[in-house]
MOPAC internal coordinates of N, CA, C and O (Angstrom, degrees):
PM7 1SCF
backbone

  N    0.0000 0     0.00 0     0.00 0    0    0    0
  C    1.4378 1     0.00 0     0.00 0    1    0    0
  C    1.5226 1   111.05 1     0.00 0    2    1    0
  O    1.2310 1   120.66 1   134.10 1    3    2    1
  N    1.3059 1   116.35 1   -45.90 1    3    2    1
  C    1.4652 1   119.62 1  -179.07 1    5    3    2
  C    1.5152 1   111.70 1   -64.24 1    6    5    3
  O    1.2310 1   120.69 1   142.82 1    7    6    5
  N    1.3235 1   116.29 1   -37.18 1    7    6    5
  C    1.4624 1   120.62 1   179.73 1    9    7    6
  C    1.5259 1   110.36 1   -63.97 1   10    9    7
  O    1.2310 1   120.33 1   135.92 1   11   10    9
  N    1.3094 1   116.97 1   -44.08 1   11   10    9
  C    1.4643 1   121.31 1   178.49 1   13   11   10
  C    1.5276 1   110.46 1   -63.29 1   14   13   11
  O    1.2310 1   120.34 1   139.33 1   15   14   13
  N    1.3151 1   116.95 1   -40.67 1   15   14   13
  C    1.4687 1   120.56 1   178.83 1   17   15   14
  C    1.5231 1   111.03 1   -62.66 1   18   17   15
  O    1.2310 1   120.44 1   140.30 1   19   18   17
  N    1.3247 1   116.76 1   -39.70 1   19   18   17
  C    1.4683 1   120.06 1   178.11 1   21   19   18
  C    1.5243 1   110.50 1   -63.43 1   22   21   19
  O    1.2310 1   120.09 1   137.60 1   23   22   21
  N    1.3295 1   117.44 1   -42.40 1   23   22   21
  C    1.4635 1   120.81 1   178.70 1   25   23   22
  C    1.5244 1   111.06 1   -63.82 1   26   25   23
  O    1.2310 1   120.10 1   141.06 1   27   26   25
  N    1.3224 1   117.42 1   -38.94 1   27   26   25
  C    1.4643 1   121.26 1  -178.87 1   29   27   26
  C    1.5247 1   112.44 1   -65.61 1   30   29   27
  O    1.2310 1   119.84 1   153.39 1   31   30   29
  N    1.3260 1   117.91 1   -26.61 1   31   30   29
  C    1.4656 1   121.55 1  -179.33 1   33   31   30
  C    1.5259 1   112.26 1   -60.64 1   34   33   31
  O    1.2310 1   120.20 1   154.21 1   35   34   33
  N    1.3261 1   117.21 1   -25.79 1   35   34   33
  C    1.4578 1   120.59 1  -175.89 1   37   35   34
  C    1.5267 1   112.96 1   -87.09 1   38   37   35
  O    1.2310 1   119.51 1   171.55 1   39   38   37
  N    1.3199 1   118.54 1    -8.45 1   39   38   37
  C    1.4659 1   124.75 1   172.35 1   41   39   38
  C    1.5257 1   113.25 1    48.01 1   42   41   39
  O    1.2310 1   120.54 1  -133.26 1   43   42   41
  N    1.3268 1   116.57 1    46.74 1   43   42   41
  C    1.4606 1   121.04 1   175.20 1   45   43   42
  C    1.5101 1   115.54 1    85.79 1   46   45   43
  O    1.2310 1   119.87 1   175.50 1   47   46   45
  N    1.3209 1   117.85 1    -4.50 1   47   46   45
  C    1.4611 1   120.53 1   179.05 1   49   47   46
  C    1.5290 1   109.96 1   -80.28 1   50   49   47
  O    1.2310 1   121.07 1   -24.66 1   51   50   49
  N    1.3218 1   115.56 1   155.34 1   51   50   49
  C    1.4617 1   120.54 1   178.16 1   53   51   50
  C    1.5288 1   109.77 1   -70.34 1   54   53   51
  O    1.2310 1   120.76 1   -37.49 1   55   54   53
  N    1.3327 1   116.15 1   142.51 1   55   54   53
  C    1.4631 1   121.30 1   177.90 1   57   55   54
  C    1.5195 1   109.30 1  -157.96 1   58   57   55
  O    1.2310 1   121.03 1   -18.54 1   59   58   57
  N    1.3061 1   115.63 1   161.46 1   59   58   57
  C    1.4620 1   121.52 1   178.67 1   61   59   58
  C    1.5262 1   109.09 1   -85.37 1   62   61   59
  O    1.2310 1   120.65 1   -51.51 1   63   62   61
  N    1.3072 1   116.37 1   128.49 1   63   62   61
  C    1.4647 1   121.02 1  -178.93 1   65   63   62
  C    1.5240 1   112.80 1   -92.44 1   66   65   63
  O    1.2310 1   120.05 1   179.10 1   67   66   65
  N    1.3180 1   117.51 1    -0.90 1   67   66   65
  C    1.4677 1   120.80 1  -174.20 1   69   67   66
  C    1.5274 1   112.85 1   -53.89 1   70   69   67
  O    1.2310 1   120.34 1   124.56 1   71   70   69
  N    1.3105 1   116.96 1   -55.44 1   71   70   69
  C    1.4707 1   120.38 1  -175.97 1   73   71   70
  C    1.5278 1   111.60 1   -67.00 1   74   73   71
  O    1.2310 1   120.05 1   138.23 1   75   74   73
  N    1.3200 1   117.51 1   -41.77 1   75   74   73
  C    1.4640 1   121.46 1  -177.83 1   77   75   74
  C    1.5242 1   110.51 1   -63.56 1   78   77   75
  O    1.2310 1   120.50 1   132.91 1   79   78   77
  N    1.3291 1   116.66 1   -47.09 1   79   78   77
  C    1.4655 1   120.95 1  -179.58 1   81   79   78
  C    1.5250 1   110.40 1   -66.10 1   82   81   79
  O    1.2310 1   120.18 1   138.78 1   83   82   81
  N    1.3313 1   117.26 1   -41.22 1   83   82   81
  C    1.4661 1   120.81 1   179.24 1   85   83   82
  C    1.5260 1   110.84 1   -60.14 1   86   85   83
  O    1.2310 1   120.30 1   135.31 1   87   86   85
  N    1.3125 1   117.03 1   -44.69 1   87   86   85
  C    1.4688 1   120.68 1   178.91 1   89   87   86
  C    1.5263 1   111.52 1   -64.84 1   90   89   87
  O    1.2310 1   120.29 1   138.59 1   91   90   89
  N    1.3165 1   117.04 1   -41.41 1   91   90   89
  C    1.4628 1   120.77 1  -179.84 1   93   91   90
  C    1.5271 1   110.89 1   -63.36 1   94   93   91
  O    1.2310 1   120.46 1   134.33 1   95   94   93
  N    1.3231 1   116.73 1   -45.67 1   95   94   93
  C    1.4670 1   120.93 1   179.71 1   97   95   94
  C    1.5287 1   110.03 1   -65.03 1   98   97   95
  O    1.2310 1   120.32 1   138.67 1   99   98   97
  N    1.3216 1   116.99 1   -41.33 1   99   98   97
  C    1.4715 1   120.74 1   178.17 1  101   99   98
  C    1.5228 1   111.10 1   -61.53 1  102  101   99
  O    1.2310 1   120.23 1   138.44 1  103  102  101
  N    1.3172 1   117.16 1   -41.56 1  103  102  101
  C    1.4647 1   120.93 1   178.16 1  105  103  102
  C    1.5209 1   111.46 1   -62.99 1  106  105  103
  O    1.2310 1   120.34 1   139.97 1  107  106  105
  N    1.3194 1   116.96 1   -40.03 1  107  106  105
  C    1.4651 1   120.74 1   178.86 1  109  107  106
  C    1.5217 1   110.26 1   -64.84 1  110  109  107
  O    1.2310 1   120.36 1   133.08 1  111  110  109
  N    1.3238 1   116.91 1   -46.92 1  111  110  109
  C    1.4672 1   120.87 1  -179.91 1  113  111  110
  C    1.5269 1   110.60 1   -60.86 1  114  113  111
  O    1.2310 1   120.29 1   134.68 1  115  114  113
  N    1.3224 1   117.04 1   -45.32 1  115  114  113
  C    1.4667 1   120.52 1   180.00 1  117  115  114
  C    1.5249 1   111.73 1   -64.05 1  118  117  115
  O    1.2310 1   119.96 1   140.29 1  119  118  117
  N    1.3206 1   117.68 1   -39.71 1  119  118  117
  C    1.4632 1   119.35 1  -179.95 1  121  119  118
  C    1.5236 1   111.28 1   -68.33 1  122  121  119
  O    1.2310 1   119.78 1   148.63 1  123  122  121
  N    1.3361 1   118.02 1   -31.37 1  123  122  121
  C    1.4639 1   121.09 1   176.28 1  125  123  122
  C    1.5300 1   109.91 1   -70.62 1  126  125  123
  O    1.2310 1   120.47 1   136.73 1  127  126  125
  N    1.3182 1   116.71 1   -43.27 1  127  126  125
  C    1.4674 1   121.04 1  -177.21 1  129  127  126
  C    1.5275 1   111.76 1   -72.89 1  130  129  127
  O    1.2310 1   120.25 1   132.02 1  131  130  129
  N    1.3285 1   117.13 1   -47.98 1  131  130  129
  C    1.4584 1   121.63 1  -172.34 1  133  131  130
  C    1.5241 1   114.08 1  -101.48 1  134  133  131
  O    1.2310 1   119.93 1   175.66 1  135  134  133
  N    1.3063 1   117.75 1    -4.34 1  135  134  133
  C    1.4537 1   120.83 1  -176.21 1  137  135  134
  C    1.5131 1   110.15 1    95.51 1  138  137  135
  O    1.2310 1   120.76 1   -18.38 1  139  138  137
  N    1.3026 1   116.15 1   161.62 1  139  138  137
  C    1.4597 1   119.52 1  -177.46 1  141  139  138
  C    1.5204 1   110.18 1   -71.38 1  142  141  139
  O    1.2310 1   121.21 1   -21.35 1  143  142  141
  N    1.3077 1   115.28 1   158.65 1  143  142  141
  C    1.4540 1   121.38 1   179.76 1  145  143  142
  C    1.5143 1   108.68 1  -116.34 1  146  145  143
  O    1.2310 1   120.34 1   -16.79 1  147  146  145
  N    1.2856 1   116.95 1   163.21 1  147  146  145
  C    1.4519 1   120.92 1   178.12 1  149  147  146
  C    1.5158 1   110.73 1   162.07 1  150  149  147
  O    1.2310 1   120.91 1     8.02 1  151  150  149
  N    1.3014 1   115.86 1  -171.98 1  151  150  149
  C    1.4548 1   121.17 1  -176.93 1  153  151  150
  C    1.5170 1   112.60 1   -77.88 1  154  153  151
  O    1.2310 1   119.71 1   157.92 1  155  154  153
  N    1.3132 1   118.15 1   -22.08 1  155  154  153
  C    1.4674 1   122.26 1  -176.52 1  157  155  154
  C    1.5201 1   111.09 1   -95.54 1  158  157  155
  O    1.2310 1   120.16 1  -124.65 1  159  158  157
  N    1.3151 1   117.30 1    55.35 1  159  158  157
  C    1.4649 1   121.16 1  -177.79 1  161  159  158
  C    1.5075 1   111.17 1   -83.34 1  162  161  159
  O    1.2310 1   120.10 1   180.00 1  163  162  161

């Protein structure tokens, strides 16, 4: 969801996806290693 929201912010304009994709992949890896995060901890 967050990744899609980040893409929508650019409203069809060209942009570099490097940082966005890196953060998304890092979040996935961390949630697998350390468990999911959220308000219901």
